[in-house]
N, C-alpha and C positions, 0 to 999 in steps of 0.2 A: 564233281559238279554236280549238284541236286538242285531242281526246281523248287520254289516255295510250296506250289501245288501239291507237288509230289510229296515233300515231306509233311504238308499237313494231312494227305489221304493216308501216310503210314502211322501218323499218330492216331487217326481215327481208326484204322484198322489193328492199333496194337502193336506195330512192329517197331516202332520208335517208341522208347519209353524212358524213363529215368531210373539211374540206378537208386536202390533205397538209402544208400548214403548221402545223395543229393541233399543239400539243405532246401527250404521253401523259396517261393517267389519274392522277392523284396524290393523290385522296381516301384518308382514313383510314376504318377501321372506325366510329369515333365520329361522323364525319360522315354517313355512311350511315345510321347508327341515327339520328341527329338529324333527317335528311330525312323518313325514314319515320313518326317520331314526329310531325313537323309536321304532314305529310299526313294521316296517321291523325285528328290533332286538327284539321283544318280550318284550319290555320295557311297564309297565303301562303307561298309559296317561290320566287316570282321567274316571269318570262317568258321567252321564248326568242326568239333571234334567228338567221334562216337567210339564207343566200344563195342566191338562185334562178339557177340557171345552166344553160348549156347544155353538151353535154359536152366541149366543145373550149374552153372559157372556162377551167377550173382542173382541176389535178390533184387527185385524191380519194383518199382511204385507205378501204378496206372493200370493194373489188371493184367490176367494171363494172356498168353497168346496161343497159337495153334501148336505149339511145341518147337517150331523152326528157329532159326537163327535170329536173333533180337539184336538191334542197334539201340544201345545206352547213350542218351546225350550227356556229354561230359562237360565240355564247353559250348557255351551259344544256349543254356536254358532259358535266360532271362529274355533274350532276344525272340527265340521262337514261342516261348509260351505269349509273349504280347503279341505277336503277330495271329496266332491261331485265337487267342482270346477276341482280338479286333476284328480279324475275318469271319470267324465262326460264328462269333457273337456269344460264345461261352467258353469256360474254362475247359481245357483238355483233362484226361481222366486222371492225368499224374499229378494234378495242381494241389498245392499246398501254399495259401496266401491270401492276400486281400484281391478279390476279381475287381473291386471299383476302380483299381489301377489303369484297367483298361477297358472300362465299361463307359458307353456314351461319348464316343470319340465322334468330332464333326470336322468337316473340311469345307474351307470357304472357297468357293469356286471363282470368287471376284479376286481374292488377294492371295490364294493358294496357301494359307495358314491352316494349322490343325489346332482346335483347342475342345476341351471339353463342355459338354453341354450346360449352359447357363438360360435359363429359361427367360429371362428379362431380355437378355442381348439376342436370342436366337429363335424364339418361339414362332414367330411371325415373320420370319425371314428364309426363303425358301434357298437362298445361297447358301446356308450352312447345311451341309448334307451329311446325313447318318451314314458313316463310313462302314458301318456293319451291314446296314440294308444294303448298300451299294454293292457289296460283294456278295450277299445272298440271295438280292432280287435282280441284280442288273440293272443295266442302262434305261430300261422302259418305264420304270416309275418316274423318272426325272424328267422326262419328255415333255410330259405335259406341264411339269413346274415351271419349265423354262421356256414355255412357247409364248409366254406374255412379255419376254426378252428377246425379240428377234434379232436385235443387233448383236446381241451376246451369246444367242443360242448355240452357233458353231464352237465357240471358244469354251463355253462351259462344259459340253459334252466331251470335247477334246480331253479336257482337263480329268475330267471322270475317266474317260477311257483310260487314260494314261496311269491314273490311279490304280485301277482295275488291272493294269498289265503288271502290276507288282506280283501278281501270280506265277509271271513267267520269271521273275528274277532268280538267278542261279548262286548259290553259295558254295564255296569251296569247301569240300569235306575231307578230313583225314580220319582216317580210319584205325584203330589199335586193335589187332587180331593176334590169335596165337594160343595153344594150350597154356604157354608160360605166363600167360599176363593173368594173374589171378588176382583177387580184391586188393590183396596189400600193393602189388607193383601199380596197379591201375590208380588206385588211391594216391600213391606217391607221385604219377604223372599229373592227377588231376591238381594236387597241390602245386606244383611246379608250374604248370600252366597257368593257374587261377592265382599265382602268386599276389595281385594286387586286388583279388576278389575274395570269395568266402573259402578261406582255408577250412579242412577238416580238422577238428582236434582228434586227439588220441582216444576219445570216447566214440567218435563218429565211426573210425575205423575199426574199433572192437566191435561195435554194433553192427557194422557192415558185414563182417565174418560170421557173428552169431545168426543173421538174417540169412546169410547164403546155406544155412543148414536147418534154420528155424524160420522161415519166412514170415511168420505172424508176429513176430517178438517186438518189432518197433511199436506195431499198433496195438498190442496188448499192454504195453508199457504207456501209451499214450492215453489208453481209456483208463487205467488206473489213475494216471495225472488229473485226468478230468474229474474221478470222482473225488479226489481229495481237493480240487478246486470247488468242486459243489461243497465240500464242507468247511470252505473257508482258506484253504491252504494252497499255496502255487508254489511247486517245485519244478524243477527241470530233468528233462530227459537223462543229463549225463549225471545228475545228483541220485536218480533211482538207479542207473547204472551202476553208480559207485555203491551203493547199498549191497546191491546184488553180488557184486564182485567182492565185497568184504564176506558175504555169507559162504558164496560159492569157494572162495581160495583162500580167506585170512591175509590176502595180501591189498596193497593200496594202488598198485600199477593195473591198468587195463589189460596190458599184455598177458597178465597171467590168465586172462580169459581164453587165451589160445588152447591151453589143455582140457578145457571144459566142453564137454559134449553138450548138445541141443537139449537132449533130455534133462542132464543135471542144470543147466542153466535154467529152463524153466521151473523146475524144483526149486532152485535158489530164488529165483524172481517172487515166486509165490510166498516162499518163507519171509523174505524180505518186507513183502509189504506187509506181512503180519506184524512183524518185530516194529516197522514204522507205526502201524497203527497202535499197538501197544504203547509206544512210547507217546504218541499224540492224544492217546486217552489218559495219560499220567500228566503230561503238561497241561492239558485243561483242565482235569478234574482235580489235581493237587496242585498246580500253580496259578490257575486260572488264565493259562496263556492260551486262549482259545479262538484265535484267529491270525491272519496272515502279519497285520502290522508289528504283533508283539511277539511272534515266534523267531527269536534270535538264533545265532549260532547253528545254521543248518548243518554245516558239515563236522559237527560234533556227532550228529545222529547217527551217520554209517558206524561210529565205534560202539555207539548204543545197540545197533543191529548186530553187532559181531559179539559185543557182550550178552547179548540174549539168545543168540544162536549156541553158544556155548553152556547156557544155563538149563538146566534140567527142565523140559517142556516148553522151551522157548521164551520164558516170561520171567518177571521178577520175582525173585525167591519168596518175599514176603513184602510188608510194608516199610518196613525198615531200612531194606536194600532198595526200594524203588527210591526211598528218599536220598539215600546216597548219591544215586545214580542222578537224580535231578539236582543236587547240590553241586555234583561236578561238571553238569551240563550248563548250568548256570554262570558258574565262575569261566569256563573255557569259552563261553560266548562274550562274556563281559570284558574278558582281557584279550580277546583277539587271537586265540589259540590257533585257528584253522585260517587266519587272515593272509597267511603267507605261502611258504612250501608246501601245500596241503598234502602231497602224496607222500612227503618226507613225514611230516608229523603223523599222519595217520598211520603210515609204517610203524612208527614208534609206540603209538598208542594200541593199535592191534596185539603187538608182542607183549606189552604190559598187560592186556586183557587177558590173555592167554596164560600169561604166568602167574598174575596175582589178582585179576578182577577188578572190581571197582574200588578197592581198597590202594591197590597198587595205580589207579590212575589219579587217585585224589594225591597220592603222595608224590606222584610225577608232576603233576601240576603246581602242586606247592613248589618242589623246587625250580621248575620251571620258572615259576614267580619269586624266585629269593626267598621262598618262605612267608611270602605274604598274600594272605587270602582276605585279608581285612576290607571292608567297604569304608571308605573314609567321605567326609561331607563335600570335598573338591571334586569327587568322583560325579557327583550331580550337578557340575557345572555346565553340561551340555545343553543345547536347545535344540528345538523342535522336534518332532515325533518321529525324525530319522536317528537320535539320539540312542546309542546302545542302551543308556539308562530309563529312557521313556518305558521299555516293557517293564522294568523294575518297578516302577510308579504303579503301572496298572496290575503287576502281580501284587502289590501290598494292599492297591484296593479290593482285592477280590480275596486275597487269602485272609487279611486282617480286621474283616469287618468293617470298612470304612463305610459311612453313613452318609447318607445323601441330606444336603443342607437345608432343603426346602421339606421334605416329608419327616426326616429323621430316621429312615427306615437303612438297615443295611442294604448295600448294592448287591445283592444276590437275586438270583432270578426267581427262587421261592418266595421271597419276602416282597419281590415288586410285582409279581403277575404280570398283567398287560403292560405294566409301565418298565418292563426290563429293558429298555433301551437306553444305553448310557451315552454321554457325549463329553468331550474334552472342554472343560471349561478354565478360562484365563481367570484366575483369582483377582489379579488387577486389571481391569479391561485395557485391550489393546488401544483404545482410542484414548483414554487418560494418560497411559503411559505415553504414547507418541508426542502427545501436547505437552506432558512435562519432560520433553528433551531425552527420553530413553530411547536407545537403538535398538533394532531387529532383533539381535542376538538376546538382550537381555528381556525386550517383551515376552520372546518366545522362549524363556528359560524354562527347562522342566520342570524346576521347582515354582514357576509360576503356574503349572497345570495341576487340575484336581479333576474327578470324574464324579457327574452328577446325572441325575436321569433329566432326559430331555426337555421335560417341563418346568423343572426349575431352573434349569439352566435359560430357558427363555424367561421366566418370573424373574430373575436376578437382572438379567440383561446388563446394562452398562453402568450399573450402581458401581459405587465405590466400596471397596471391603470395610471400611469404616461404619457404613451405611446397615450392609447386610449382615456382617459378622455379629454383631451384636443381637442383632434380631434374630438369628439363627439359633446362638447359642441360649437364648432366654427360653426360646420355644422348645428345643431338643439339647438338655444341658449334656456337655461331653461331646457334642457333634463335631467341634472344631478340632479337639483333639484326635477324634477318630480320623480324621484326614491331615493329621501331623501340620495342624496351623498354629504358630506361634501364639501363645495366650496373651502377650502383653498387647494391650490396644495400641500403644504407642507406634508398634510395629505395622499398624494397619493403615499409616498414612501415607500418601503418596511420596512425599519426600524422604521417607524411611526405607523406600522399596527395596534398595542395595540390602539393607539391615536383613528386612523381611527374608528375601533369598536366602542369606548366609543362616538364619536361624531355622527355616525350614530344611535346608539341606542337613542340616546336624541332625533334625528330628527324624528324616527319612534314612540317612545312613544307619541311624541307631537302630530304627525297625527293621531294616533290611538285614543288616548284621545280626540281629537277634532272631529272625526268622531264618536265613541260612544257617545258622548253628544250630536251630531246632532240626531241620533236615538233615543235617552232618550226624548228629546225636542220635538221630531217629526217636526224639523225646515225645513229639507228638503222632508219629507216625500211626499208628494203630485208630486213634481217636479220632483222626481227622475224617471228614466228609466229604464226598465228590462235589465239586463245584459244577453247577449246571452253567452252560455257555450263556451268554449275553450278548446282545447285539450292541455294538459301537458304531454309531451313526455321525456322518461327516459334521463338521462344524457349519454353523451359519456362514456363508461366505460373505463377512464384513472385514476381510483382510485384502487390501488391494493387491498385494504382492501375492497371494496365495491365487487370488483371481486371474491375475496376470499369467502367473505361470501355468494355471488349469486350461486358460484358453489358448495359450501357445502351445501346449502340449496336445490338445484336441486338432488344432489345426494342423500340425504337423502329421498327426496319425491321418486325417483327412487327405493330407495329400500323398500318404504312401510311406510315412517314416515309421519307426520301430515308436511302439508306446514306451515312454521312459518310466523308470520307478522314480517316485516322487518322495521327497525328504528321505534320501539313502544315504547311509554312511559309507565312507570308503575310507578303508583302513590300510596301512602299510604295509606290504606282503612280508616284510623283514623283520618287522616289530610288533606289529599288531596295533600299533598306536593310530588313533583317529586321526586323519588328515583333513575331513571335511564332512560336513553334512549338506549333500549337494541338494538344492531345490529340485533339479532333475537331472537323471543321470542314465546314459545310454551305454551300457557296459559292452556290447558289441558292436558300436558305432550307430550312428543315425539309421542307417540301413543294415540290417543284421550281417554281422561278418563282414563289413566292408568299411574299411577305415579306422581309424582309431577311438577308443571310448571317449566319448563326449559328456562335459560336467558342466552344468550352471549353477555357477556358486554365487549367491546374491550378498554373501556376507565375506568377502574377501579377507577382511581383516583377521578373521577369526580361524582362518583355514591355511592349511600349508600349500600355497599354491606353486611354489617353486619345486617342491618335492613330487607333488601331483604330475607338473610339467616332465620333470625328470623321468617318472615312471611310464610316460607316454602318453598320458591324458590330454584331451584337447580341451582347454577350459575356457569359459566364456564367464564373464561377471556381470552381463546384464542381459535381459531379454532382447532388447532392441538389436544388440549386437549379433545375438544367435539368429534372430529373424534376419537381420540383414545377409550373414552369411548364408543360410539357407535360400534366400532369394537369389543371392547371387549364383549359388550352386543350380538352382532351378532354371535359370536363365542359359547357364552353360550346357545342361542335361537338355534342354529343348532345342538349343540352337538358335535362341532368340534373344532379344535385348530389351522387352517390354516389361520386364519383371512381373514372369508368369506365375510366381510362386504365391503371392498373397494378393487379395483385391486391392486394385491402386488406381490412381487416376492419374491421366497425364499432366505433364508439368503445363501450367498455363500462365503467360505473362499478366501482369497487373494491367487492369484495364484503363486505369486513371480515373474512373468516375470518383465523385466526392467520398460515396461508402467504400470504395474500395481503398482510397487512400487514408482513410478513417479506420478501415480494418489493418490496413498495414502498420499504422501507426500504434494501434493498439496489440498487435502481434509482438511487436518489437519492446511494447512499455511492458508486457508480461515477462519478457526475459529479464529486464531491468528490475524490475520489483521482485522477481524471485530471488535475483542475487542480493539485493539490498534488504528486503523485509525477511526472506526465508532461508538466507544463507545458501541458497540453491544455485548452481551455476549449470546453466543446462548447455552444455557446450555442443550436443548433438543437435538440439534443436536451432541454436545460432546457425550451425553449418547448413541445414535443411532449409532455414529462411534464405541465405545467402545463395545457394543452388538450385531452389525452385519458386522461392516468391512465398509471399504469406498466404495466398488463397490455396495454392496447390500442398504447401504444408500441411495446413489445416485439414484439407481433404483427405491426404495421406495417412495422417494420424487418426481421422475418423472411421477410414476403411481397413486400418489394419486390424487384425485377428484378435488382439490384446491391446488394452490399455499401454500407454507408454511407459518407459522409466521416468519422465519427467512426470505423469499424472500420479504415478506410484509415491514418488519422493515427495509431491508436494502433498499428498493424501497424508504421510507420514507426518508432515510439518503442520498439518491442520488447515493449508491453505489452498484447497482445491478451487478458490475464487481466482487463484492466477493460473489455472490450466486453460488451455486452448478450448475446452468443452464448455467452460464457462463464459467464453466470448461467444462461441458458436449460437448457444441459447438464446443471446441478448436480442429482442425484437429488431432492433436497428439493424442488425446484420441477416436479418431472415431471407432477404432476397439474393443473399450470395450462396445459400445451400439449398439441397434438395430436402424435402420433408422427411426422408429416409436418415439424411443426415444429422438432421437436428433432432430425430426421435433418438438417434444412437448417443448424442450428447448428454440429452435428458436421461436417457437411461443410465448411463454411466455415474454421471452426475447423483442421480436419486439412489442408485444402488448402495454408494458408499456415503450417504448421509448429508449430502448437500442439495438444498432447495432454494 
């Protein structure tokens, strides 16, 4: 058994540390609240598992010690890190994660609840005690605070003293000891004990072994990943390790690193970084794929690293060789070559590289595709920026001299000068398409995208194509063709939108096929000039669904959950076929390494949901449903039932005054009218009315972190007049809501064009 105070002291002294293979801190605020609540109430919170090692047995995180025996925390990291952060007021030396999860915790001496600091609620209320201050400064500062409440003075101090006594709480410890308990054995034990938590991957194990002999390995790799991030590309530690393994061993499995010395690994890492740099230079300069959103096919890159390693000087032999490699790279990415059994496919391609180089890779890819590497118009059927054909549109724009519809200039950095910021433009404006009855997948079709300068995008605004196309072509002849826009004016009308998409897909497919053929044959390789990177700035937030997803993601991150990938394609691991383009995707679970991968898919009709669920994904088809799930999860974690996850208002009965009755009737009327006039059945809204009543329902919707699914659906139908927000801003209901709530309603409506 070990007292908490002793454990914290050992962390201070560097004798309790984390093994290097442990992943970072992933707890949310509500889990921290739940832990403190359980400890305060004397509930069991589990024991600890520690690995007793000598300094040369394992690489550690958190600093060196005096060389004596060390205790490495295997099970209990999240709990002990949380307690250290709350009690010491800072993160431990081994910390990796978001410290806001345990910063600012308060304890209410009146109702004995734990919550994180909320200024409006707590600023002038002495009953909300800063928990960290209590542990660092003791009881004395609070004696004066409570002297004004003599009838409660003794009770309050007793409760604070009880909270401070958590330092005396004892934790059961189990220790793994003995010279036979090496890294591999301990990792196996860790995974068995942690079966419901963050299991370690094969890459984690391989890196743990490397770190045992070259302790800076992980940090050196992280530093390089940060440098790439600064250049606009995000890669994972596992991915960089995969490249290094390819260079060091020519094999796909991480266990191949067992026979690689620390010195050889360090050399292979440096070389793989150079090879990746050479590839990124080529992808950016020759294909224009110069930022994260458009760099597809990440797991084709280790194959290229291996190819360059076997090439004289570690570089492309010449421009023709480079173009052939890029041809193979683009096609392997487009057809999901590495979507499935990555190690098996990599092993096959490494062998082909060794035997016959890039020509062999292209031939192998053709056989895998049944002899078909041709781009068809139907391939551009995808929608959103997550589609694997979105990068092709960007590539075409960059390499084929697409011109800006406003200035007529080619969209190249050297041509645009200070205006070299591009923006995705919806050729047919979203608002016009939604009003005409088109659905989200049609509105956000890749064939409805083009790239323009930010100034031109703002200038065009929400004008219909039949207005601005003719104007652009008159000022700058040939500008429409440069953007692969059909020349037939009849296709520019809103009612011909599906035909416009079909015609443009044909033009895009022809252009891509022509360029890729040039790459394969090396026709223009020598004459090609390097493209300078441009900046692609986000769209103006005029799409309710995008704003809703963004607000939801920001709120979940604020609560301590992992940041999702937005507009992310999910492919079938067996066939490489696209299963969905998720609005938000958490590949490692809402908390990294805990739980199943989570998918938010707002266009279920164009996704293969049964296959996603068969593969173990947890799929949500509405933002409201996902937020509701997280709220329930937070309540469970914190041990409360008040819905701690999101700002909420307590349920309140209808008061029965005239204005209350009128508001109640108006709320039920918007449901009926939405169904009759906009063909929208707001089932969730109806259930909220039944459970909470009209006033509480309105307040819950206003205080939610994102607009509701109902708001988004009505915006798509051009009927924001039927939203709760449109009711709230009516002067006759002003007395029912706070100024802040009315301002939220005004802001949401104004943001999306309703005044």
